N, C-alpha and C positions, 0 to 999 in steps of 0.2 A: 525436476518437476515430475517426470515420469515415475521415478522411484517412489515419491511421496504419494502419488495417486494410486499406484499399485498397492502400497502399504495400507492406504486408507480403504481400499476395496477388499483387502484380505479379511480373514476371519479373526485376526488378532485384535485385542482390545485397544491398542494404540497403533498409530495415531487415531484419534477419534474426532468427535464433533468440535472440540475446542481448538484443535490444530487446524481443522478445515475452516472454522470461523475466523481464526486469526489470519490465515492466509487470505481469505476473501476480504476481510476488513483492511488488510494492508494493501491489497490491490485496489480496492475502492478509494482509499485515502490517496494512494499514489496517482490514480487517474484524476481525482479532484485537484490535486496539486499541479498536475500537468496542465490541465485546462486553465487553472488560475494563472499559472506562469506564462502560458501561451497568450492569454488575454491581457495580462498586465502591461500597462504602458501604451496600449494601442489607442489612437485617437478615437476610433469608432466606439470604443467602450469606456471613454473617459468618465462618463457620468456614473459608472459602476466601480471606479477605482477604489473608493473607500471600502466597498463590499469585498472586492478582490483582496485588498490588503488585509482585511479582517479574516477572511477565509484562510489565506496563507499563514497568518499568525496563529490561528487555531490549529491548523495542520502541523505547524512547527511545534506547538505546545504538546501535541500528541506524539511528537518525536518522528514524524514522517518528513524527511528531508530528502533532497536529491541524493541518490545513491543508497538510501536506507533499504529499499526493497531488495536490492541485489545483496546487500550484507545480510539481511534477514533470511533470504532464501538460502544463502550460503550456510548459515547456521542450521537451518532445518535439514538441508540435504546432507551436511556433514554428520548430523545426528543419526540419520537413517542409513548411512553407509555401512 
């Protein structure tokens, strides 16, 4: 992560805004998935289970699944080595 941030801050044209946006988007989706997974199946939130299931389904359609962020970061970091 440090290498990516340093490269982003450099005077080079890449990585740029697209790479930064993709990283932030992946983090946001991963956090959304985490919250939905932590909430899913809890009695306290049973009235929202349909919404939770829908959100998890939508995140899955985006390709954000458990372990994906680690794999994605690995590809980004390998590229900038």
